C-alpha positions in Angstrom: 42.3 155.9 135.6 41.4 158.3 138.2 45.0 158.2 139.8 44.4 156.3 142.7 47.2 154.1 143.8 47.4 150.5 146.0 48.3 150.4 149.3 52.2 148.6 149.3 51.2 146.7 152.9 47.1 145.7 152.4 46.8 146.0 148.8 43.7 148.2 148.9 43.0 151.4 147.0 44.1 154.3 148.8 42.2 157.4 148.7 44.5 159.6 150.6 47.7 157.7 150.2 51.0 158.5 151.7 53.4 158.5 148.7 57.3 158.1 148.7 58.6 160.8 146.6 62.0 158.7 145.5 60.3 155.0 144.7 56.9 156.1 144.7 54.8 153.4 146.7 51.5 154.4 148.3 50.2 153.1 151.8 47.3 154.1 154.2 48.4 155.9 157.1 47.5 153.0 159.4 49.9 150.5 157.1 52.6 152.6 157.0 54.6 150.8 159.6 54.1 147.4 157.6 55.6 148.4 154.3 58.7 147.8 155.3 59.8 151.2 154.0 61.7 153.8 155.9 59.1 155.9 157.8 59.5 158.6 160.1 56.1 160.7 161.8 53.7 159.1 159.5 55.7 159.9 155.9 57.9 157.8 154.3 61.5 158.6 154.5 64.6 158.6 151.9 64.8 155.0 150.1 67.2 155.6 148.3 70.1 154.1 150.6 67.6 150.8 150.6 67.3 150.9 147.0 71.7 150.8 147.1 71.4 148.3 149.1 69.0 146.3 147.6 70.6 146.7 144.2 73.8 145.8 145.8 72.4 142.5 147.2 71.1 141.6 143.8 74.6 142.3 142.6 76.1 139.9 145.2 73.4 137.2 144.4 74.7 137.2 140.7 78.2 137.2 141.8 77.6 134.2 143.6 75.4 132.6 141.1 78.2 133.5 138.5 81.2 131.9 140.8 78.8 128.8 141.4 78.6 128.1 137.4 82.1 128.4 137.0 83.0 125.8 139.7 80.2 123.7 138.1 81.7 123.9 134.9 85.5 123.6 136.1 84.3 120.6 137.8 82.5 118.8 134.9 85.4 119.7 132.6 87.8 118.4 135.0 85.7 114.6 134.8 85.7 115.3 131.5 89.0 115.2 130.6 89.7 112.5 133.4 87.6 110.0 131.3 89.1 111.3 128.3 92.5 110.8 129.4 91.7 107.1 131.1 89.8 106.3 127.2 93.1 107.3 125.8 95.5 105.0 127.8 92.9 102.1 127.4 92.6 102.6 123.8 96.9 102.8 123.6 97.4 99.6 126.2 94.9 97.8 123.6 96.7 98.7 120.3 100.4 98.0 122.4 98.8 94.3 123.4 97.6 93.7 119.1 101.4 94.7 118.0 102.7 92.4 120.8 100.2 89.8 119.6 101.2 90.3 115.8 105.1 90.1 116.8 104.9 86.6 118.9 103.1 85.4 115.7 105.3 86.1 113.5 108.0 84.7 115.6 106.0 81.7 115.7 105.7 81.6 111.9 109.2 82.0 111.7 109.9 79.2 114.0 107.9 77.0 112.5 109.5 77.9 108.9 112.6 77.3 110.0 111.9 73.8 111.4 110.0 72.7 108.3 113.1 73.9 106.2 116.2 74.6 108.2 118.3 75.5 104.9 115.9 78.0 103.1 118.0 80.8 104.6 121.2 79.5 103.3 119.5 78.6 99.9 118.2 82.1 99.4 121.4 83.4 100.0 123.2 81.4 97.5 120.4 82.1 95.1 121.2 86.1 96.2 125.0 85.4 95.6 124.6 83.7 92.1 122.0 86.3 90.7 124.7 88.9 91.6 127.4 87.1 89.9 125.1 86.5 86.6 124.2 90.5 86.4 127.9 91.5 86.9 128.9 88.7 84.2 126.0 90.0 81.6 127.6 93.7 82.4 130.9 92.4 80.3 128.5 91.1 77.2 127.9 92.7 73.7 125.3 92.0 71.3 125.7 93.1 68.1 123.0 93.3 65.4 122.3 92.7 61.5 125.6 90.6 61.4 125.7 88.5 58.3 125.5 84.9 59.0 128.7 82.5 57.2 127.3 79.6 55.6 129.4 77.2 58.4 129.4 79.7 61.0 133.0 79.9 61.7 133.9 83.7 60.8 132.1 84.6 63.3 135.0 85.2 65.6 137.0 87.0 62.6 134.1 89.2 62.5 133.9 90.6 66.4 137.7 90.5 66.1 137.6 93.4 62.8 134.6 94.9 64.8 136.8 95.5 67.9 140.1 96.4 66.3 138.7 99.3 64.1 137.1 100.5 67.4 140.2 99.8 69.5 143.3 99.6 67.4 146.5 98.6 68.5 145.2 96.2 70.9 144.4 92.5 70.2 141.0 91.6 71.2 140.3 89.2 74.0 137.0 87.2 73.4 136.0 84.7 76.0 133.1 83.2 73.9 131.0 84.3 71.3 127.7 82.6 70.1 124.8 83.9 67.9 121.1 84.0 69.9 117.9 82.6 68.7 117.4 79.7 65.7 118.9 80.0 62.6 116.2 81.6 59.7 116.8 81.6 56.0 117.4 85.0 55.4 117.8 86.6 58.7 120.6 87.2 60.7 120.8 86.5 64.2 122.4 88.4 66.9 126.0 88.2 67.8 126.6 87.9 71.3 130.1 88.7 72.7 131.5 87.6 75.9 134.3 90.0 76.7 136.7 89.7 80.2 135.5 92.7 81.9 132.7 95.4 82.2 135.5 98.2 81.3 136.0 96.7 78.2 132.2 96.5 77.2 132.0 100.2 78.0 134.8 101.3 76.1 133.7 99.6 73.0 130.4 101.4 73.6 131.7 104.5 74.1 133.4 104.5 71.0 131.1 102.6 68.3 131.3 105.6 66.6 134.5 104.5 64.9 133.3 101.6 63.2 131.1 102.7 60.0 129.5 99.4 60.2 127.6 99.8 63.7 
């Protein structure tokens, strides 16, 4: 390298160049006016203000570009949010329509059921009431196990009265009904079922069954 520089204006090699002390560019004396660089009396002037101006211009351009990008992103996000909102409401309307369709279908089926079986609802209510009554009656029943059976079966009432008397002495037992459960077999004692007047009496006997040594 011989240290020669290239003219800023014509691009040719400069033997005797005029150089700027600030930015270092070179020029032929005849080309100095075409370089666009500050000059005075055939010499380059101070270009620091020009450099600052160019830097400021670049910063302004960058700021303008950044603002444009922000505006573009904001517009795209706004469009995206609008599309998502429209999609959401469309799906919600579709779901509401499906639910309404199911409700209408259920009403149609109920109407057909009532036409074909007008007494179905009343029969169902009667069955429920009957089941509740049966459950209430069963809560007043007691079942005794391992109670020996008499040959003629006539002593079951006396046996039940004896058991209840020992559990609740001083009170005459009140038994609505009594029966053996299952088929009679040789050598096996069938459970003895006792029907009492109320659930409270059955619970009292169960709570105090320890008083009867045979239980």
